[in-house]
DRENDO-1510 file (C-alpha; in Angstrom, 1 decimal, always signed):
<recs>
REC; n; res; u; v; w
REC; 1; UNK; +33.8; +19.4; +39.6 .
REC; 2; UNK; +32.9; +15.9; +40.7 .
REC; 3; UNK; +32.7; +13.5; +37.8 .
REC; 4; UNK; +30.1; +10.7; +37.6 .
REC; 5; UNK; +32.5; +7.9; +37.9 .
REC; 6; UNK; +34.5; +9.3; +40.8 .
REC; 7; UNK; +34.1; +7.8; +44.2 .
REC; 8; UNK; +33.3; +10.4; +46.8 .
REC; 9; UNK; +32.5; +10.4; +50.5 .
REC; 10; UNK; +29.9; +13.0; +49.8 .
REC; 11; UNK; +27.9; +10.9; +47.4 .
REC; 12; UNK; +27.2; +7.4; +48.8 .
REC; 13; UNK; +24.4; +5.1; +49.8 .
REC; 14; UNK; +24.2; +3.1; +52.9 .
REC; 15; UNK; +24.7; -0.5; +51.8 .
REC; 16; UNK; +22.5; -2.3; +54.3 .
REC; 17; UNK; +19.6; +0.2; +53.9 .
REC; 18; UNK; +19.7; -0.2; +50.2 .
REC; 19; UNK; +19.9; -4.0; +50.3 .
REC; 20; UNK; +16.9; -4.1; +52.7 .
REC; 21; UNK; +14.8; -1.9; +50.4 .
REC; 22; UNK; +15.6; -4.1; +47.4 .
REC; 23; UNK; +14.6; -7.2; +49.3 .
REC; 24; UNK; +11.2; -5.6; +50.2 .
REC; 25; UNK; +10.7; -4.6; +46.5 .
REC; 26; UNK; +11.6; -8.1; +45.2 .
REC; 27; UNK; +9.3; -9.9; +47.7 .
REC; 28; UNK; +6.5; -7.5; +46.8 .
REC; 29; UNK; +7.0; -8.1; +43.1 .
REC; 30; UNK; +7.0; -11.9; +43.4 .
REC; 31; UNK; +3.9; -11.9; +45.7 .
REC; 32; UNK; +2.1; -9.6; +43.2 .
REC; 33; UNK; +2.8; -11.9; +40.2 .
REC; 34; UNK; +1.6; -15.0; +42.1 .
REC; 35; UNK; -1.6; -13.2; +43.3 .
REC; 36; UNK; -2.5; -12.0; +39.7 .
REC; 37; UNK; -1.6; -15.3; +38.0 .
REC; 38; UNK; -2.7; -18.0; +40.4 .
REC; 39; UNK; -5.3; -16.4; +42.7 .
REC; 40; UNK; -7.1; -13.9; +40.4 .
REC; 41; UNK; -6.4; -16.1; +37.4 .
REC; 42; UNK; -5.5; -13.1; +35.2 .
REC; 43; UNK; -3.3; -14.8; +32.7 .
REC; 44; UNK; -0.1; -13.0; +31.4 .
REC; 45; UNK; +3.4; -13.9; +30.4 .
REC; 46; UNK; +4.9; -14.0; +33.9 .
REC; 47; UNK; +8.1; -16.1; +33.2 .
REC; 48; UNK; +10.1; -13.1; +31.8 .
REC; 49; UNK; +9.1; -11.2; +34.9 .
REC; 50; UNK; +10.3; -13.9; +37.3 .
REC; 51; UNK; +13.5; -14.2; +35.3 .
REC; 52; UNK; +14.3; -10.5; +35.7 .
REC; 53; UNK; +13.4; -10.5; +39.4 .
REC; 54; UNK; +15.6; -13.6; +39.9 .
REC; 55; UNK; +18.5; -11.7; +38.3 .
REC; 56; UNK; +17.8; -8.8; +40.7 .
REC; 57; UNK; +17.8; -11.2; +43.7 .
REC; 58; UNK; +21.3; -12.5; +42.6 .
REC; 59; UNK; +22.6; -8.9; +42.3 .
REC; 60; UNK; +21.3; -8.2; +45.8 .
REC; 61; UNK; +22.9; -11.3; +47.3 .
REC; 62; UNK; +26.2; -10.2; +45.7 .
REC; 63; UNK; +25.7; -6.7; +47.2 .
REC; 64; UNK; +24.9; -8.0; +50.6 .
REC; 65; UNK; +27.6; -10.6; +51.0 .
REC; 66; UNK; +30.5; -9.7; +48.6 .
REC; 67; UNK; +30.6; -5.9; +49.0 .
REC; 68; UNK; +32.1; -5.2; +52.4 .
REC; 69; UNK; +32.0; -1.4; +52.4 .
REC; 70; UNK; +29.3; +0.2; +54.6 .
REC; 71; UNK; +28.8; +3.0; +52.1 .
REC; 72; UNK; +28.4; +2.2; +48.4 .
REC; 73; UNK; +30.3; +4.5; +46.1 .
REC; 74; UNK; +28.6; +6.8; +43.7 .
REC; 75; UNK; +29.6; +4.7; +40.7 .
REC; 76; UNK; +28.3; +1.4; +42.0 .
REC; 77; UNK; +25.1; +3.0; +43.3 .
REC; 78; UNK; +24.5; +4.4; +39.8 .
REC; 79; UNK; +25.0; +1.0; +38.2 .
REC; 80; UNK; +22.6; -0.8; +40.6 .
REC; 81; UNK; +19.9; +2.0; +40.3 .
REC; 82; UNK; +20.1; +1.8; +36.5 .
REC; 83; UNK; +19.4; -1.9; +36.7 .
REC; 84; UNK; +16.5; -1.3; +39.1 .
REC; 85; UNK; +14.9; +1.1; +36.7 .
REC; 86; UNK; +15.3; -1.2; +33.7 .
REC; 87; UNK; +14.0; -4.1; +35.7 .
REC; 88; UNK; +10.8; -2.2; +36.6 .
REC; 89; UNK; +10.5; -1.1; +33.0 .
REC; 90; UNK; +10.5; -4.8; +31.9 .
REC; 91; UNK; +7.9; -5.8; +34.5 .
REC; 92; UNK; +5.6; -3.0; +33.4 .
REC; 93; UNK; +6.2; -3.9; +29.8 .
REC; 94; UNK; +4.6; -7.3; +30.4 .
REC; 95; UNK; +1.9; -6.0; +32.7 .
REC; 96; UNK; +0.1; -3.1; +30.9 .
REC; 97; UNK; +2.8; -0.5; +30.4 .
REC; 98; UNK; +1.7; +2.9; +31.3 .
REC; 99; UNK; -1.8; +1.6; +32.2 .
REC; 100; UNK; -0.5; -0.4; +35.2 .
REC; 101; UNK; -1.7; +1.3; +38.4 .
REC; 102; UNK; +1.7; +0.8; +40.0 .
REC; 103; UNK; +3.6; +2.7; +37.2 .
REC; 104; UNK; +4.5; +5.5; +39.6 .
REC; 105; UNK; +6.9; +3.2; +41.4 .
REC; 106; UNK; +9.3; +3.5; +38.5 .
REC; 107; UNK; +10.3; +7.0; +39.7 .
REC; 108; UNK; +11.4; +5.8; +43.1 .
REC; 109; UNK; +15.0; +4.9; +42.2 .
REC; 110; UNK; +15.6; +8.3; +40.6 .
REC; 111; UNK; +14.0; +10.2; +43.5 .
REC; 112; UNK; +15.8; +8.0; +46.1 .
REC; 113; UNK; +19.2; +8.6; +44.5 .
REC; 114; UNK; +18.9; +12.3; +44.0 .
REC; 115; UNK; +19.4; +13.0; +47.7 .
REC; 116; UNK; +22.5; +10.9; +48.0 .
REC; 117; UNK; +24.3; +10.7; +44.6 .
REC; 118; UNK; +25.9; +13.4; +42.4 .
REC; 119; UNK; +23.8; +15.7; +40.2 .
REC; 120; UNK; +25.1; +14.0; +37.1 .
REC; 121; UNK; +24.2; +10.6; +38.4 .
REC; 122; UNK; +20.7; +11.8; +39.2 .
REC; 123; UNK; +20.4; +13.4; +35.7 .
REC; 124; UNK; +21.3; +10.0; +34.1 .
REC; 125; UNK; +18.6; +8.2; +36.1 .
REC; 126; UNK; +16.0; +10.9; +35.3 .
REC; 127; UNK; +16.7; +10.6; +31.6 .
REC; 128; UNK; +16.6; +6.8; +31.7 .
REC; 129; UNK; +13.3; +6.9; +33.6 .
REC; 130; UNK; +11.8; +9.4; +31.2 .
REC; 131; UNK; +12.9; +7.2; +28.2 .
REC; 132; UNK; +11.3; +4.1; +29.6 .
REC; 133; UNK; +8.1; +5.9; +30.4 .
REC; 134; UNK; +7.8; +7.1; +26.8 .
REC; 135; UNK; +8.5; +3.5; +25.5 .
REC; 136; UNK; +5.9; +2.1; +27.9 .
REC; 137; UNK; +3.3; +4.6; +26.6 .
REC; 138; UNK; +3.4; +3.1; +23.1 .
REC; 139; UNK; +4.8; -0.4; +23.5 .
REC; 140; UNK; +3.5; -2.9; +26.0 .
REC; 141; UNK; +1.5; -6.1; +26.6 .
REC; 142; UNK; -2.1; -5.7; +27.7 .
REC; 143; UNK; -2.8; -5.2; +31.4 .
REC; 144; UNK; -3.7; -8.6; +33.0 .
REC; 145; UNK; -7.5; -8.9; +33.2 .
REC; 146; UNK; -10.4; -11.4; +33.1 .
REC; 147; UNK; -10.9; -12.6; +29.6 .
REC; 148; UNK; -14.4; -11.1; +29.3 .
REC; 149; UNK; -13.3; -7.6; +30.2 .
REC; 150; UNK; -11.1; -5.5; +27.9 .
REC; 151; UNK; -9.6; -2.4; +29.7 .
REC; 152; UNK; -9.4; +0.6; +27.4 .
REC; 153; UNK; -8.9; +4.3; +28.0 .
REC; 154; UNK; -8.9; +7.3; +25.5 .
REC; 155; UNK; -5.6; +8.3; +24.1 .
REC; 156; UNK; -5.6; +11.8; +25.8 .
REC; 157; UNK; -6.0; +10.1; +29.2 .
REC; 158; UNK; -3.3; +7.5; +28.3 .
REC; 159; UNK; -0.8; +10.3; +27.4 .
REC; 160; UNK; -1.7; +12.3; +30.5 .
REC; 161; UNK; -0.4; +9.5; +32.7 .
REC; 162; UNK; +3.3; +9.7; +31.7 .
REC; 163; UNK; +3.1; +13.5; +31.7 .
REC; 164; UNK; +1.8; +13.6; +35.3 .
REC; 165; UNK; +4.5; +11.1; +36.4 .
REC; 166; UNK; +7.2; +13.0; +34.7 .
REC; 167; UNK; +6.1; +16.3; +36.4 .
REC; 168; UNK; +6.1; +14.5; +39.7 .
REC; 169; UNK; +9.5; +13.0; +38.9 .
REC; 170; UNK; +11.1; +16.3; +38.1 .
REC; 171; UNK; +9.5; +18.0; +41.1 .
REC; 172; UNK; +10.6; +15.4; +43.6 .
REC; 173; UNK; +14.1; +15.0; +42.2 .
REC; 174; UNK; +14.6; +18.8; +42.1 .
REC; 175; UNK; +13.7; +19.1; +45.8 .
REC; 176; UNK; +15.6; +16.0; +46.8 .
REC; 177; UNK; +18.7; +17.4; +45.0 .
REC; 178; UNK; +18.4; +20.7; +46.8 .
REC; 179; UNK; +17.8; +19.2; +50.2 .
REC; 180; UNK; +20.6; +16.7; +49.7 .
REC; 181; UNK; +23.0; +19.5; +48.7 .
REC; 182; UNK; +22.0; +21.5; +51.8 .
REC; 183; UNK; +22.3; +18.5; +54.0 .
REC; 184; UNK; +25.8; +17.8; +52.7 .
REC; 185; UNK; +26.9; +21.4; +53.2 .
REC; 186; UNK; +25.6; +21.4; +56.7 .
REC; 187; UNK; +27.3; +18.1; +57.4 .
REC; 188; UNK; +30.6; +19.5; +56.3 .
REC; 189; UNK; +30.0; +22.7; +58.3 .
REC; 190; UNK; +29.1; +20.7; +61.5 .
REC; 191; UNK; +32.2; +18.5; +61.0 .
REC; 192; UNK; +34.2; +21.7; +60.9 .
REC; 193; UNK; +32.6; +22.8; +64.1 .
REC; 194; UNK; +33.5; +19.5; +65.8 .
REC; 195; UNK; +37.0; +19.8; +64.5 .
REC; 196; UNK; +37.4; +23.3; +65.8 .
REC; 197; UNK; +35.8; +22.6; +69.2 .
REC; 198; UNK; +38.0; +19.5; +69.6 .
REC; 199; UNK; +41.1; +21.7; +69.1 .
REC; 200; UNK; +39.7; +24.3; +71.5 .
REC; 201; UNK; +39.0; +21.7; +74.2 .
REC; 202; UNK; +42.4; +20.2; +73.7 .
REC; 203; UNK; +44.0; +23.6; +74.2 .
REC; 204; UNK; +41.8; +24.2; +77.2 .
REC; 205; UNK; +42.8; +20.8; +78.6 .
REC; 206; UNK; +46.4; +21.6; +78.1 .
REC; 207; UNK; +45.9; +25.0; +79.9 .
REC; 208; UNK; +44.2; +23.2; +82.7 .
REC; 209; UNK; +46.9; +20.7; +83.0 .
REC; 210; UNK; +49.6; +23.4; +83.0 .
REC; 211; UNK; +47.6; +25.3; +85.7 .
REC; 212; UNK; +47.2; +22.1; +87.8 .
REC; 213; UNK; +51.0; +21.4; +87.4 .
REC; 214; UNK; +51.7; +25.0; +88.6 .
REC; 215; UNK; +49.4; +24.5; +91.5 .
REC; 216; UNK; +50.9; +21.1; +92.5 .
REC; 217; UNK; +54.5; +22.2; +92.1 .
REC; 218; UNK; +54.1; +25.4; +94.1 .
REC; 219; UNK; +54.6; +23.8; +97.5 .
REC; 220; UNK; +57.7; +21.8; +96.8 .
REC; 221; UNK; +59.2; +24.7; +94.9 .
REC; 222; UNK; +58.6; +27.0; +97.9 .
REC; 223; UNK; +60.3; +24.4; +100.2 .
REC; 224; UNK; +63.3; +24.2; +97.8 .
REC; 225; UNK; +63.5; +28.0; +97.8 .
REC; 226; UNK; +63.2; +28.3; +101.5 .
REC; 227; UNK; +65.9; +25.6; +102.1 .
REC; 228; UNK; +68.3; +27.3; +99.6 .
REC; 229; UNK; +67.9; +30.7; +101.4 .
REC; 230; UNK; +68.6; +29.0; +104.8 .
REC; 231; UNK; +71.8; +27.5; +103.3 .
REC; 232; UNK; +72.8; +30.9; +102.0 .
REC; 233; UNK; +72.7; +32.2; +105.5 .
REC; 234; UNK; +74.7; +29.3; +106.9 .
REC; 235; UNK; +77.4; +29.3; +104.2 .
REC; 236; UNK; +77.5; +33.0; +103.3 .
REC; 237; UNK; +81.3; +33.0; +104.0 .
REC; 238; UNK; +82.0; +30.0; +101.8 .
REC; 239; UNK; +82.6; +31.6; +98.4 .
REC; 240; UNK; +82.5; +28.3; +96.5 .
REC; 241; UNK; +79.1; +27.3; +97.9 .
REC; 242; UNK; +77.8; +30.9; +97.9 .
REC; 243; UNK; +77.8; +31.1; +94.1 .
REC; 244; UNK; +76.0; +27.7; +93.7 .
REC; 245; UNK; +73.4; +28.7; +96.3 .
REC; 246; UNK; +72.8; +32.1; +94.7 .
REC; 247; UNK; +72.3; +30.3; +91.3 .
REC; 248; UNK; +69.9; +27.8; +93.0 .
REC; 249; UNK; +67.8; +30.7; +94.5 .
REC; 250; UNK; +67.7; +32.7; +91.3 .
REC; 251; UNK; +66.6; +29.7; +89.3 .
REC; 252; UNK; +64.0; +28.7; +91.9 .
REC; 253; UNK; +62.6; +32.3; +91.6 .
REC; 254; UNK; +62.6; +32.0; +87.8 .
REC; 255; UNK; +60.7; +28.7; +88.0 .
REC; 256; UNK; +58.2; +30.4; +90.4 .
REC; 257; UNK; +57.5; +33.1; +87.8 .
REC; 258; UNK; +57.1; +30.6; +85.0 .
REC; 259; UNK; +54.6; +28.6; +87.0 .
REC; 260; UNK; +52.6; +31.8; +87.8 .
REC; 261; UNK; +52.3; +32.5; +84.1 .
REC; 262; UNK; +51.1; +29.0; +83.4 .
REC; 263; UNK; +48.4; +29.2; +86.0 .
REC; 264; UNK; +45.0; +30.7; +85.2 .
REC; 265; UNK; +45.1; +32.8; +88.3 .
REC; 266; UNK; +48.4; +34.1; +89.8 .
REC; 267; UNK; +46.8; +33.9; +93.2 .
REC; 268; UNK; +46.5; +30.1; +93.1 .
REC; 269; UNK; +43.9; +28.4; +95.2 .
REC; 270; UNK; +42.1; +25.1; +95.1 .
REC; 271; UNK; +39.2; +26.6; +93.1 .
REC; 272; UNK; +41.2; +28.3; +90.4 .
REC; 273; UNK; +39.8; +26.1; +87.6 .
REC; 274; UNK; +36.1; +26.8; +88.5 .
REC; 275; UNK; +35.9; +30.6; +88.0 .
REC; 276; UNK; +32.6; +32.0; +86.6 .
REC; 277; UNK; +32.5; +35.0; +84.4 .
REC; 278; UNK; +30.1; +37.8; +83.5 .
REC; 279; UNK; +29.5; +38.5; +79.8 .
REC; 280; UNK; +31.5; +41.7; +80.1 .
REC; 281; UNK; +34.5; +39.7; +81.3 .
REC; 282; UNK; +34.0; +37.3; +78.4 .
REC; 283; UNK; +34.0; +40.2; +75.9 .
REC; 284; UNK; +36.8; +42.1; +77.7 .
REC; 285; UNK; +39.1; +39.0; +77.6 .
REC; 286; UNK; +38.4; +38.5; +73.9 .
REC; 287; UNK; +39.0; +42.2; +73.0 .
REC; 288; UNK; +42.2; +42.3; +75.0 .
REC; 289; UNK; +43.6; +39.4; +73.0 .
REC; 290; UNK; +42.8; +41.2; +69.7 .
REC; 291; UNK; +44.2; +44.5; +70.9 .
REC; 292; UNK; +47.6; +42.8; +71.3 .
REC; 293; UNK; +47.8; +42.1; +67.6 .
REC; 294; UNK; +45.5; +44.8; +66.0 .
REC; 295; UNK; +46.1; +48.5; +65.5 .
REC; 296; UNK; +42.3; +49.2; +65.3 .
REC; 297; UNK; +40.3; +50.9; +68.0 .
REC; 298; UNK; +38.1; +48.8; +70.2 .
REC; 299; UNK; +35.4; +50.6; +72.2 .
REC; 300; UNK; +33.4; +48.7; +74.8 .
REC; 301; UNK; +30.3; +50.5; +76.0 .
REC; 302; UNK; +28.7; +49.2; +79.2 .
REC; 303; UNK; +26.8; +52.3; +80.3 .
REC; 304; UNK; +23.5; +50.4; +80.1 .
REC; 305; UNK; +24.9; +47.1; +81.3 .
REC; 306; UNK; +23.9; +46.2; +84.8 .
REC; 307; UNK; +23.8; +42.4; +84.5 .
REC; 308; UNK; +25.8; +40.6; +87.2 .
REC; 309; UNK; +24.9; +37.1; +86.2 .
REC; 310; UNK; +28.0; +34.9; +86.2 .
REC; 311; UNK; +28.2; +31.9; +84.0 .
REC; 312; UNK; +30.6; +29.0; +83.9 .
REC; 313; UNK; +33.6; +29.3; +81.5 .
REC; 314; UNK; +32.3; +28.0; +78.2 .
REC; 315; UNK; +34.6; +27.2; +75.2 .
REC; 316; UNK; +31.6; +27.4; +72.9 .
REC; 317; UNK; +30.5; +30.9; +74.1 .
REC; 318; UNK; +34.1; +32.1; +74.1 .
REC; 319; UNK; +34.7; +30.8; +70.5 .
REC; 320; UNK; +31.3; +32.1; +69.2 .
REC; 321; UNK; +31.8; +35.6; +70.5 .
REC; 322; UNK; +35.4; +35.6; +69.4 .
REC; 323; UNK; +34.3; +34.6; +65.8 .
REC; 324; UNK; +32.1; +37.7; +65.5 .
REC; 325; UNK; +34.6; +40.1; +67.2 .
REC; 326; UNK; +37.3; +38.7; +65.0 .
REC; 327; UNK; +35.2; +39.3; +61.9 .
REC; 328; UNK; +34.5; +42.8; +63.0 .
REC; 329; UNK; +38.3; +43.3; +63.4 .
REC; 330; UNK; +39.0; +41.8; +60.0 .
REC; 331; UNK; +36.5; +43.8; +58.0 .
REC; 332; UNK; +36.5; +47.1; +59.8 .
REC; 333; UNK; +38.5; +50.1; +58.6 .
REC; 334; UNK; +39.5; +51.7; +61.9 .
REC; 335; UNK; +36.9; +51.1; +64.6 .
REC; 336; UNK; +35.0; +48.4; +66.3 .
REC; 337; UNK; +32.2; +49.2; +68.8 .
REC; 338; UNK; +30.9; +46.6; +71.3 .
REC; 339; UNK; +27.8; +47.5; +73.3 .
REC; 340; UNK; +26.5; +45.6; +76.2 .
REC; 341; UNK; +23.0; +46.5; +77.5 .
REC; 342; UNK; +20.1; +45.1; +79.4 .
REC; 343; UNK; +16.4; +44.9; +78.6 .
REC; 344; UNK; +13.8; +44.0; +81.3 .
REC; 345; UNK; +14.4; +40.2; +80.9 .
REC; 346; UNK; +17.3; +39.9; +78.5 .
REC; 347; UNK; +20.9; +40.7; +78.0 .
REC; 348; UNK; +22.3; +41.9; +74.6 .
REC; 349; UNK; +25.7; +42.2; +73.0 .
REC; 350; UNK; +26.0; +44.3; +69.9 .
REC; 351; UNK; +29.2; +44.1; +67.7 .
REC; 352; UNK; +29.5; +46.9; +65.2 .
REC; 353; UNK; +32.3; +47.9; +62.8 .
REC; 354; UNK; +33.0; +50.7; +60.2 .
REC; 355; UNK; +33.6; +48.4; +57.3 .
REC; 356; UNK; +31.6; +47.8; +54.1 .
REC; 357; UNK; +28.9; +45.9; +56.0 .
REC; 358; UNK; +27.1; +42.7; +55.1 .
REC; 359; UNK; +26.0; +42.0; +51.5 .
REC; 360; UNK; +22.5; +43.4; +51.0 .
REC; 361; UNK; +21.2; +40.4; +49.1 .
REC; 362; UNK; +22.2; +38.0; +51.8 .
REC; 363; UNK; +20.5; +40.2; +54.5 .
REC; 364; UNK; +17.4; +40.5; +52.4 .
REC; 365; UNK; +17.2; +36.7; +51.9 .
REC; 366; UNK; +18.1; +36.1; +55.6 .
REC; 367; UNK; +20.9; +33.8; +54.4 .
REC; 368; UNK; +23.6; +35.0; +56.8 .
REC; 369; UNK; +24.5; +32.3; +59.3 .
REC; 370; UNK; +24.2; +29.6; +56.6 .
REC; 371; UNK; +27.3; +27.8; +55.5 .
REC; 372; UNK; +28.9; +28.0; +52.1 .
REC; 373; UNK; +27.0; +31.0; +50.8 .
REC; 374; UNK; +28.1; +33.7; +48.2 .
REC; 375; UNK; +26.8; +37.2; +47.5 .
REC; 376; UNK; +25.8; +38.2; +44.0 .
REC; 377; UNK; +27.9; +41.3; +44.4 .
REC; 378; UNK; +31.2; +40.5; +42.7 .
REC; 379; UNK; +33.0; +43.4; +44.4 .
REC; 380; UNK; +32.1; +42.1; +47.9 .
REC; 381; UNK; +32.6; +38.4; +46.8 .
REC; 382; UNK; +36.3; +38.9; +46.6 .
REC; 383; UNK; +36.5; +40.2; +50.2 .
REC; 384; UNK; +34.0; +37.8; +51.8 .
REC; 385; UNK; +34.5; +34.1; +52.6 .
REC; 386; UNK; +32.0; +31.3; +52.4 .
REC; 387; UNK; +30.2; +32.2; +55.6 .
REC; 388; UNK; +31.6; +29.3; +57.5 .
REC; 389; UNK; +32.9; +31.4; +60.4 .
REC; 390; UNK; +29.6; +33.1; +60.8 .
REC; 391; UNK; +27.8; +29.8; +60.7 .
REC; 392; UNK; +30.1; +28.3; +63.4 .
REC; 393; UNK; +29.7; +31.4; +65.6 .
REC; 394; UNK; +25.9; +31.5; +65.2 .
REC; 395; UNK; +25.6; +27.7; +65.8 .
REC; 396; UNK; +27.7; +27.7; +68.9 .
REC; 397; UNK; +25.9; +30.6; +70.5 .
REC; 398; UNK; +22.4; +29.3; +69.6 .
REC; 399; UNK; +23.4; +26.0; +71.2 .
REC; 400; UNK; +23.9; +28.1; +74.4 .
REC; 401; UNK; +20.4; +29.6; +74.3 .
REC; 402; UNK; +21.4; +32.8; +72.4 .
REC; 403; UNK; +19.6; +34.3; +69.4 .
REC; 404; UNK; +21.8; +35.9; +66.8 .
REC; 405; UNK; +20.7; +38.5; +64.2 .
REC; 406; UNK; +22.6; +40.4; +61.5 .
REC; 407; UNK; +22.1; +43.8; +59.9 .
REC; 408; UNK; +24.1; +46.8; +58.7 .
REC; 409; UNK; +24.8; +49.5; +61.2 .
REC; 410; UNK; +23.3; +53.0; +60.7 .
REC; 411; UNK; +25.9; +54.5; +63.0 .
REC; 412; UNK; +29.2; +53.1; +61.7 .
REC; 413; UNK; +28.0; +52.0; +58.3 .
REC; 414; UNK; +29.5; +48.5; +58.6 .
REC; 415; UNK; +28.1; +45.2; +59.8 .
REC; 416; UNK; +26.2; +44.8; +63.1 .
REC; 417; UNK; +25.8; +41.5; +65.0 .
REC; 418; UNK; +23.2; +41.3; +67.8 .
REC; 419; UNK; +23.5; +38.5; +70.3 .
REC; 420; UNK; +20.7; +38.2; +72.8 .
REC; 421; UNK; +20.1; +35.9; +75.8 .
REC; 422; UNK; +17.0; +35.7; +78.0 .
REC; 423; UNK; +18.2; +36.1; +81.5 .
REC; 424; UNK; +16.5; +32.9; +82.6 .
REC; 425; UNK; +18.4; +31.0; +80.0 .
REC; 426; UNK; +21.7; +32.7; +80.8 .
REC; 427; UNK; +21.4; +31.4; +84.4 .
REC; 428; UNK; +21.2; +27.8; +83.1 .
REC; 429; UNK; +24.6; +28.0; +81.3 .
</recs>
């Protein structure tokens, strides 16, 4: 649980954005006071208003020039927003209280904060705003007006104003908190994707470098081997040199085998890094890697698969499909079926397992594929993760033009993931 006074990278405000918003507010407040007092000649006690605005300007100068961090911590943001609400309360106290037509502005700090600060911080600001609204309903100086006019409204109308503002405050804060929470979850999940893809690309880069090394070293190694064999013929009667030459030939052959394993294609040629694959080859490669470590049965059905479209080797597609096939392997009991088939204009991959299937409540609410989700079924909760792997797989495949759907299989009884590409999109990859 994150406490109110903890600093957290998840709950911060951008300093420059906040400073600029406060400058706009202060300038607007000062201009309003001078228009009302000196242009409209609506006399009121404006000196306390200017005093509290001046204090706000000083705090903003301090925030702009003394605080060096780009992101303001949750604690400091809370302190500044508390001041902003109190400052607005004082201004409205001297200018008509709840009758002031700009009274709705008092909810802005609480609404603004609720998307960026912790829930407890937002709760404190909502309680403070509510308290000040109640005070301004009963205690205030009259609204500035020409001396011959006295503005008066019935009590039921007067009390309706704070009630309507409070309803708007709660409504806006609730949705800002929810959207802020979802935004932070997605940011963490997307950061996780970037981390994983960076590692995948690093491994791919290392593999490419190894293959390039194998390709480049092939010719000089062949020359060394050929020279050693010629020397073997010339010095075959020399016992002392013969042993050394035999060792040189055997070690050259060993190096050759190692380099072949490092290369992506044992039959090395200049285009070995630019191989394109069909979706079947993608799936087959992934399944083969799981078969080496799993005792479960994988069945790839391609009887209805006639698609010969070849696409460039994509780390994102490879990782996205691997995530779903890996989940099927993890949650299945004995069997995983993978079906590749074609429709008139699309290509489909179905991944089915004989496990317990997806939680019914998550399928019903169409929440699968969202990060950091939990089923209400406690029995399944202990077996399921937070949905991060599913989110990553779905996001990576959708980024490559696929649509991903989830349901429970009627045939095997477990989960079923359906990945579909339009053929025209598949050709663009």
